[in-house]
C-alpha positions as CSV (number, residue, x, y, z in Angstrom):
1,M,65.5,92.9,128.2
2,T,64.1,91.0,130.4
3,A,64.0,91.7,134.5
4,A,64.2,88.9,137.3
5,D,60.3,89.8,137.5
6,H,59.9,89.1,133.4
7,S,58.6,92.3,133.5
8,V,60.3,93.7,130.0
9,L,63.1,96.5,130.5
10,R,62.8,99.1,127.2
11,H,66.1,100.6,127.2
12,G,65.4,102.5,123.6
13,S,63.2,102.6,121.1
14,F,63.1,104.5,117.8
15,E,60.2,105.6,114.9
16,Y,61.7,106.8,111.7
17,G,60.7,108.3,108.9
18,P,60.5,107.3,105.5
19,F,64.3,108.1,104.9
20,G,65.9,107.2,108.5
21,E,64.8,110.7,110.0
22,V,64.6,109.7,113.8
23,I,61.2,111.1,114.6
24,R,61.1,109.9,118.6
25,A,64.2,108.1,120.2
26,T,62.9,107.2,123.8
27,G,64.5,105.3,126.6
28,P,67.5,105.8,128.6
29,M,70.0,104.3,126.6
30,A,68.2,105.3,122.9
31,K,70.8,108.1,122.8
32,V,74.1,105.8,123.6
33,N,73.0,103.2,121.2
34,P,75.0,104.3,117.6
35,F,73.5,102.1,115.4
36,T,69.9,102.9,114.2
37,F,68.2,102.8,110.9
38,G,69.6,100.6,108.3
39,T,72.5,99.6,110.4
40,Y,74.2,102.7,110.2
41,F,76.3,104.6,112.2
42,Y,74.4,107.8,114.1
43,D,75.4,111.1,115.0
44,W,73.0,112.4,117.1
45,E,74.8,115.9,117.3
46,T,75.3,116.3,113.4
47,D,72.1,114.1,112.6
48,K,73.5,112.1,110.0
49,Y,75.0,109.1,109.4
50,Y,77.5,106.8,108.7
51,A,76.8,104.3,105.5
52,K,79.7,103.0,105.4
53,N,81.5,104.4,102.5
54,R,80.2,108.0,102.3
55,Y,77.3,110.1,104.8
56,Y,73.6,109.8,104.7
57,D,71.8,113.6,105.5
58,P,67.8,112.0,106.4
59,S,66.2,115.1,106.5
60,P,66.1,116.1,102.5
61,G,66.7,112.1,102.2
62,R,69.9,112.2,100.1
63,F,74.0,111.5,100.5
64,L,76.5,114.6,101.0
65,N,78.9,112.9,98.9
66,R,78.2,111.1,95.5
67,D,78.1,107.7,94.6
68,P,82.0,106.4,94.8
69,L,81.3,103.5,92.7
70,G,81.9,106.7,90.2
71,D,85.2,107.3,90.9
72,P,86.8,105.7,89.0
73,A,89.9,105.1,91.5
74,F,87.5,103.8,93.5
75,F,85.7,101.5,91.6
76,S,89.3,99.9,90.2
77,L,89.9,99.1,94.2
78,Y,86.9,98.2,95.1
79,A,86.0,96.2,91.5
80,H,89.1,95.0,90.6
81,D,89.3,91.6,92.7
82,K,85.8,90.8,91.9
83,P,84.0,88.7,89.3
84,E,83.6,89.7,85.9
85,D,79.7,89.3,85.8
86,V,79.8,91.4,89.5
87,Q,82.3,94.3,88.2
88,Y,79.9,94.6,85.2
89,K,76.8,95.4,87.2
90,L,78.9,97.5,89.3
91,Y,79.8,99.3,86.3
92,L,76.2,100.1,85.1
93,A,75.4,101.3,88.2
94,S,78.6,103.5,88.7
95,F,76.3,105.5,85.7
96,G,73.2,106.0,88.4
97,P,71.8,108.6,90.3
98,A,75.4,110.1,92.1
99,Y,72.8,111.5,95.3
100,T,69.9,109.9,95.7
101,F,68.3,107.3,98.6
102,V,67.3,104.5,97.2
103,K,65.9,106.4,93.8
104,N,63.9,108.2,96.0
105,D,61.9,105.2,97.8
106,G,62.8,104.8,101.2
107,V,59.1,103.3,102.1
108,N,60.1,100.1,99.8
109,C,64.1,100.0,100.0
110,V,67.2,99.8,101.8
111,D,70.6,100.4,101.0
112,P,72.4,98.3,103.5
113,L,76.0,97.4,102.1
114,G,76.2,94.0,100.9
115,L,73.1,92.6,100.0
116,D,74.6,88.7,98.6
117,R,73.5,85.1,97.5
118,W,75.9,82.9,97.8
119,V,76.9,79.8,95.1
120,V,79.0,76.8,96.2
121,W,80.8,75.5,93.2
122,G,81.8,71.2,93.9
123,P,80.6,68.2,93.8
124,H,77.7,69.5,94.5
125,S,76.5,72.7,93.7
126,Y,74.1,74.5,95.0
127,I,73.0,78.5,96.4
128,V,72.0,80.2,99.3
129,Y,69.8,83.4,99.7
130,P,68.7,85.6,102.4
131,I,65.1,85.7,102.9
132,W,63.8,89.2,103.8
133,D,60.5,90.3,104.6
134,K,58.3,91.0,101.8
135,K,58.7,95.3,102.5
136,C,62.4,95.1,102.1
137,C,62.5,96.4,105.3
138,S,66.0,96.1,106.4
139,R,65.8,92.9,107.7
140,I,66.9,89.5,107.3
141,L,64.2,86.9,108.0
142,A,66.7,83.9,107.9
143,Y,69.1,82.1,105.0
144,Y,68.0,79.3,103.0
145,R,70.2,77.1,100.7
146,A,68.3,75.4,97.1
147,D,69.4,72.4,95.6
148,F,68.9,70.7,92.7
149,S,69.1,66.7,92.1
150,A,67.7,63.8,91.1
151,R,65.1,61.7,93.1
152,W,67.3,58.3,92.4
153,Y,71.2,57.5,92.9
154,L,71.2,57.3,88.7
155,P,72.6,54.4,87.7
156,T,75.6,54.7,85.1
157,S,73.9,53.4,82.4
158,I,70.9,56.3,82.9
159,L,71.8,60.0,82.3
160,V,68.4,61.1,82.7
161,G,65.8,61.5,85.2
162,P,63.0,63.2,87.1
163,G,64.7,65.9,89.1
164,K,64.0,67.4,92.4
165,V,64.2,70.8,93.8
166,T,64.5,71.3,97.6
167,A,64.9,74.5,100.0
168,F,65.8,74.7,103.2
169,Q,66.9,77.0,106.5
170,V,70.4,77.2,107.0
171,P,72.3,78.8,109.7
172,G,74.2,81.3,107.4
173,P,76.2,82.4,104.7
174,P,78.4,79.5,103.6
175,T,82.2,79.5,104.0
176,G,85.2,77.5,102.3
177,W,87.3,78.5,99.2
178,N,84.5,77.5,96.4
179,V,81.9,79.5,97.8
180,R,81.9,82.5,95.5
181,T,79.8,86.1,96.5
182,I,77.3,87.4,94.1
183,E,75.9,90.8,95.1
184,S,72.6,91.4,94.5
185,T,69.3,93.0,96.3
186,C,66.4,92.5,97.9
187,H,64.5,92.7,95.8
188,A,66.4,90.6,93.2
189,D,66.6,88.1,96.1
190,I,62.8,87.9,96.3
191,A,62.9,87.2,92.8
192,L,64.9,84.0,93.3
193,E,62.8,82.8,96.3
194,K,59.9,82.5,93.9
195,W,61.9,81.4,91.5
196,V,62.8,78.4,93.6
197,D,59.5,77.6,94.6
198,Q,58.3,77.8,91.0
199,Q,61.0,75.4,89.7
200,A,60.2,73.3,93.4
201,A,56.4,73.1,92.1
202,N,57.4,72.3,88.6
203,P,60.9,70.9,88.2
204,P,62.9,70.4,85.4
205,L,64.4,67.0,84.1
206,Y,67.4,66.1,85.3
207,S,70.5,65.2,83.4
208,L,73.7,64.0,84.7
209,I,75.8,65.5,81.5
210,S,73.6,68.4,80.3
211,F,71.4,69.5,83.1
212,N,72.8,69.1,86.4
213,C,73.2,71.0,88.9
214,N,76.1,73.2,87.9
215,T,73.5,74.0,85.2
216,W,70.8,74.8,87.5
217,V,73.0,76.7,89.8
218,S,74.2,79.0,86.9
219,I,70.9,79.8,86.1
220,A,69.8,80.3,89.7
221,K,72.8,82.9,90.6
222,D,71.6,85.1,88.5
223,I,67.5,85.2,88.6
224,G,66.0,88.8,90.1
225,L,69.3,90.7,89.4
226,E,68.7,93.2,86.8
227,Q,65.6,94.4,88.9
228,V,68.3,97.0,90.8
229,P,65.9,99.6,93.1
């Protein structure tokens, strides 16, 4: 906050260890703020984080109870209304380590809930994805929309032409009935960002029939998703 004399009022600042251990909390409001590392809810009395679906203990760097995806009842309730490809990825994730935090790589990875990308299907299809800091430190820098189109309006007699890939910043995730959410990770989104840059530098050939915006987005939505930290 900034005072009337333009001096900075710091009501709380935090320093963390690699697994979210609070090393130092300073300022008059530091311990009033419950939302700290990884946007988790922190209980100052028990030194535990509430990570939306289970509790996390930063001292040993592990969750107190197993990953709920490994529970068939929870998995069925959580995944039943999601697309088949998302259900399959969740199914694979359910066999992962049940108690570890980001595979013991707290320096390079984070585990906030809902690292997503979004696909808009319609007369013109495109993809929106978050831009993360390169160390995946739980900080989204911006949201970008990537489009694939023709450089010029295609006459009805010409079905193939040079393609164009563009990416530009947007205020946030899209909304609407034709928006599909794709669960992803920070590392996967960085892989998608790099792929879009490569596509922009060397775009594929646009074909109104065989390789249009819908085809391109169908490929883009899966880029990097196998890179689960």
